[in-house]
C-alpha positions in Angstrom: 138.9 80.5 100.5 137.4 77.8 101.6 135.1 75.5 99.8 132.6 76.9 101.5 132.8 81.0 100.1 133.2 78.6 96.6 130.4 77.0 96.7 128.2 80.5 98.1 129.6 81.9 95.5 128.7 79.9 92.8 125.3 79.3 93.6 125.3 82.5 94.0 126.6 83.6 90.9 123.9 80.3 89.4 120.5 82.3 90.8 122.1 85.6 89.0 122.5 84.0 85.5 118.7 81.9 86.2 117.3 85.6 86.8 118.8 87.3 83.9 117.5 84.1 81.5 114.1 84.7 82.8 114.5 88.5 82.6 115.6 87.6 78.9 113.2 85.1 78.3 109.9 87.4 79.8 111.0 90.2 77.5 111.5 88.6 74.2 111.2 84.8 74.3 107.7 85.3 75.2 104.0 85.2 73.0 102.8 88.5 75.3 98.8 87.9 73.1 99.1 84.1 73.9 99.6 84.3 77.0 96.9 86.8 77.9 94.3 84.2 75.7 95.7 81.4 78.1 94.9 83.3 81.2 92.2 85.1 79.8 90.4 81.4 79.0 90.8 80.0 82.1 89.6 83.1 84.1 86.2 83.1 82.4 85.6 79.2 83.1 86.9 79.2 86.6 84.0 82.9 87.1 81.3 80.2 85.3 82.2 77.6 87.4 82.4 80.6 91.0 85.5 79.6 91.4 87.5 82.1 91.9 87.8 84.5 95.2 86.3 87.9 93.6 86.4 89.1 97.4 90.4 88.0 97.4 90.4 90.2 93.8 88.9 92.7 95.4 91.0 93.5 97.6 93.6 93.4 95.1 92.5 96.0 93.1 90.5 98.6 95.3 92.9 101.0 95.9 92.1 101.5 92.1 89.0 102.2 91.8 86.4 105.5 91.7 82.8 106.3 92.6 80.4 104.5 93.8 80.9 99.9 91.8 79.8 99.3 89.9 82.9 99.3 88.0 84.7 96.8 86.3 87.6 96.6 89.3 85.5 98.0 92.1 85.6 95.9 95.5 82.7 93.3 95.1 82.0 91.0 96.7 79.9 87.7 95.9 76.1 88.7 94.3 73.6 87.0 97.7 71.6 84.7 96.2 68.6 87.4 97.1 69.1 89.8 94.6 69.5 86.6 91.6 65.9 86.1 92.8 65.1 89.8 92.5 66.1 90.1 88.5 64.5 86.4 87.7 61.4 87.9 89.7 60.9 91.1 86.9 62.6 89.6 84.2 59.7 86.6 84.4 57.6 89.7 85.3 58.6 91.5 82.2 58.4 88.1 80.2 62.2 88.8 80.3 63.6 86.0 81.2 64.5 83.5 78.0 66.6 86.6 76.7 68.3 87.2 80.3 71.7 85.8 78.7 70.6 87.6 75.4 70.5 90.4 76.8 73.7 90.5 79.2 74.6 92.6 76.1 72.7 95.3 76.8 74.1 94.4 81.1 77.7 95.1 79.7 77.4 98.6 77.3 75.4 99.8 80.7 78.0 99.0 83.0 80.7 100.2 80.5 79.9 103.0 80.2 78.4 104.2 83.1 82.6 102.8 84.4 83.8 105.1 81.9 82.0 108.3 82.5 83.6 107.3 85.9 86.6 106.0 86.5 88.6 107.4 83.4 91.6 105.6 81.4 93.2 102.7 83.6 97.0 102.9 83.7 99.6 100.0 83.2 99.8 99.5 87.0 95.7 98.7 87.1 95.5 96.8 84.4 98.0 94.5 85.4 96.8 93.8 89.1 93.1 93.3 88.1 95.1 91.2 85.6 97.8 88.9 88.0 95.1 89.2 90.6 93.9 86.2 88.3 96.9 84.5 87.0 99.0 82.3 87.4 102.9 81.5 89.0 104.0 82.0 85.3 102.1 84.6 84.6 103.1 87.6 87.4 106.4 86.7 87.0 106.1 87.8 83.6 104.1 90.0 84.2 106.5 91.2 86.7 109.2 91.6 84.2 107.7 92.7 81.1 105.0 94.8 82.5 104.0 97.7 79.4 104.2 94.2 76.9 101.7 92.5 79.3 99.8 95.6 80.2 99.3 96.2 76.0 97.8 92.9 75.2 96.2 92.5 77.9 94.3 96.5 77.1 94.3 95.1 73.0 92.7 90.8 73.8 90.3 93.0 75.5 89.0 95.5 72.0 87.9 92.7 69.6 85.3 91.0 73.0 84.4 94.1 73.9 83.7 95.8 69.7 81.5 91.6 70.0 79.4 93.0 72.8 79.0 96.1 71.9 77.8 95.2 68.6 75.3 92.5 69.7 73.9 94.9 72.2 73.4 97.4 69.5 71.3 94.0 67.5 69.9 93.7 71.0 68.3 96.9 71.2 66.6 97.2 68.1 64.4 93.6 68.9 63.0 95.6 72.0 60.4 97.6 72.0 60.4 100.6 74.2 58.0 99.1 77.0 60.5 96.4 77.3 63.4 98.4 76.6 62.6 100.8 79.5 61.6 97.9 81.4 65.6 96.1 81.1 66.6 99.3 81.8 65.0 99.7 84.8 65.5 96.2 86.0 69.8 97.1 85.6 69.2 100.5 86.9 67.6 98.5 90.3 70.8 95.5 90.1 73.7 97.6 88.5 76.6 96.0 89.8 74.9 92.9 90.0 73.8 92.8 86.3 77.1 94.5 85.2 81.1 93.5 84.8 82.4 91.2 86.3 78.9 90.2 88.9 77.0 89.7 85.5 78.8 86.9 84.7 77.6 85.0 87.9 74.7 86.4 87.9 72.9 85.1 84.4 74.4 81.5 85.0 72.2 81.9 88.4 69.8 82.5 86.6 67.4 79.5 85.7 67.4 79.1 82.2 63.5 79.2 80.2 
């Protein structure tokens, strides 16, 4: 056996050992909850700074989308500034511009309820495709090996903030008059994509503060 063949076999063996080692690490050595938390914190910062390529993310998950937008993982584009300006004028006309960020809980609730009616349950594949689209190389590698574990962690991670937002929505609804509720709901109905997850994050951060 030539020295070249020996070296090739040694290299192949080393690659195999490394691969098996990573599989073991991904399945038994990773805290999936911590992995998801770190990823989601970084993603929120990117969304707030508008540094996420939402069109690229959407193109990767669009095959799972059912029905017309809004949808949390529907094909989406950057919200046009012209629409943000219209939303500003409508909120200002309803004397609610100063509460826009507070009202986001209602926009979130209406968007999630609408999506749940049309989209239905999300599979592990869809959860991981959406999550991995904004993950690091390490995130994607772990998810490719330990898919179900990571998908469950993603679902669990979203449960508490979702519950907080829905509770907040109930509080906000109680604080608004019937006329104010009609106005806010009408604004959401006219701009459901721009004011529903996840686009409402970029929309609300571009509205002026009062």
